[in-house]
C-alpha positions in Angstrom: 20.2 -5.5 -9.4 19.0 -1.8 -9.9 15.5 -2.6 -10.2 16.2 -3.2 -6.3 17.7 -0.1 -5.9 14.8 2.1 -6.7 12.6 0.0 -4.5 15.1 0.7 -1.8 14.8 4.3 -2.5 11.0 4.2 -2.6 10.4 2.5 -0.2 12.6 4.6 2.2 11.0 7.7 1.3 7.3 6.3 1.2 7.9 4.5 5.2 8.9 8.3 6.8 6.2 9.4 4.5 3.8 7.5 5.6 5.3 8.5 9.6 5.2 11.6 9.1 1.3 12.1 8.1 0.7 9.8 11.0 2.5 11.6 13.3 0.6 15.4 11.9 -2.6 13.3 11.7 -3.2 12.1 15.3 -1.8 15.8 16.2 -4.0 17.8 14.5 -7.0 15.4 14.6 -6.5 13.1 17.8 -5.4 9.3 18.8 -8.9 8.0 19.2 -9.2 7.2 15.8 -6.2 6.2 13.5 -7.1 9.6 11.3 -3.3 9.4 10.2 -3.4 5.8 8.3 -6.8 5.9 7.4 -5.4 9.8 5.4 -2.6 7.5 4.3 -4.4 4.8 2.9 -6.6 6.5 1.3 -4.2 8.8 -0.5 -1.9 6.3 -0.9 -5.2 4.6 -2.6 -5.4 7.4 -4.7 -1.9 7.9 -5.6 -1.0 4.9 -7.2 -4.5 5.0 -9.1 -2.6 7.7 -10.8 0.7 6.6 -11.1 -0.4 3.1 -12.8 -2.9 5.3 -14.9 0.5 7.4 -16.3 2.4 4.3 -16.8 0.2 2.4 -19.0 -0.1 5.5 -21.0 3.7 5.1 -22.3 3.8 8.3 -24.2 5.0 9.8 -20.8 8.2 7.5 -20.8 10.2 8.1 -23.6 13.9 7.8 -21.9 12.4 6.2 -18.8 12.2 2.0 -18.5 8.5 1.4 -16.9 9.4 -1.1 -15.3 12.2 1.2 -13.1 9.7 3.8 -12.7 6.9 1.4 -11.5 10.1 -0.3 -8.8 11.1 3.4 -7.6 7.1 4.8 -7.8 4.4 1.9 -6.8 6.7 -1.2 -5.3 8.8 1.4 -3.6 7.4 4.6 -2.6 3.7 4.0 -2.6 4.5 0.1 -1.2 6.7 2.2 1.6 3.7 4.3 2.1 0.7 2.6 2.0 0.7 -1.9 0.9 -3.2 -0.9 1.5 -2.9 0.6 -2.0 -1.3 -2.1 -3.5 -4.5 -4.7 -2.1 -6.5 -1.9 -4.1 -5.0 -1.7 -7.8 -5.0 -5.9 -7.2 -8.4 -5.7 -6.8 -9.2 -3.6 -9.5 -7.4 -5.1 -12.0 -9.8 -8.5 -11.4 -13.3 -5.8 -11.0 -12.2 -4.2 -15.2 -11.2 -7.9 -16.4 -15.3 -8.4 -15.3 -14.4 -10.5 -13.1 -16.2 -10.2 -10.4 -16.1 -13.0 -8.0 -12.9 -13.0 -7.5 -12.6 -9.9 -6.7 -15.6 -9.5 -4.2 -13.9 -13.1 -2.9 -9.9 -11.3 -2.9 -11.1 -8.7 -1.3 -13.4 -10.2 1.7 -10.7 -13.4 2.6 -7.8 -10.4 2.4 -9.9 -8.0 5.2 -11.2 -11.6 7.0 -7.6 -14.0 7.0 -5.5 -10.6 7.9 -7.6 -9.5 10.9 -7.2 -13.6 11.5 -3.3 -13.2 11.4 -2.8 -10.0 13.2 -4.4 -11.3 16.0 -3.3 -15.2 15.9 0.5 -12.9 16.2 -0.4 -10.7 18.6 -1.7 -13.2 21.5 0.6 -15.6 20.8 3.3 -13.2 21.9 0.8 -12.1 24.5 0.6 -15.4 25.5 4.3 -15.8 25.1 5.6 -13.5 27.1 3.3 -13.4 30.1 4.5 -17.9 30.5 
């Protein structure tokens, strides 16, 4: 139950930060390109790399459960900030295991199938609303 609390707190804070960065990016750089979300995805991927590396170093977590730290920081905050970072970390883990084919399959299928899914969902609603 405590783990869920950490995920919720982190997710809420991450989502608020995503909104803020997205709005700031649009305000400063314009809305012709989704700069804000692009920045969120790049920063989120950088952050998940840093946090994952630190969580693997047990010497930094003497009095803190790495399970709870991961729930708060990776699943919660960075997951709320950007799910693209989790996708990127999963792909990196496959590459590091030498599973290049699995990693590339995961990347290509994730992007293509996700684009198909969002397109189908979008047009299903549009169709239902026009009937």
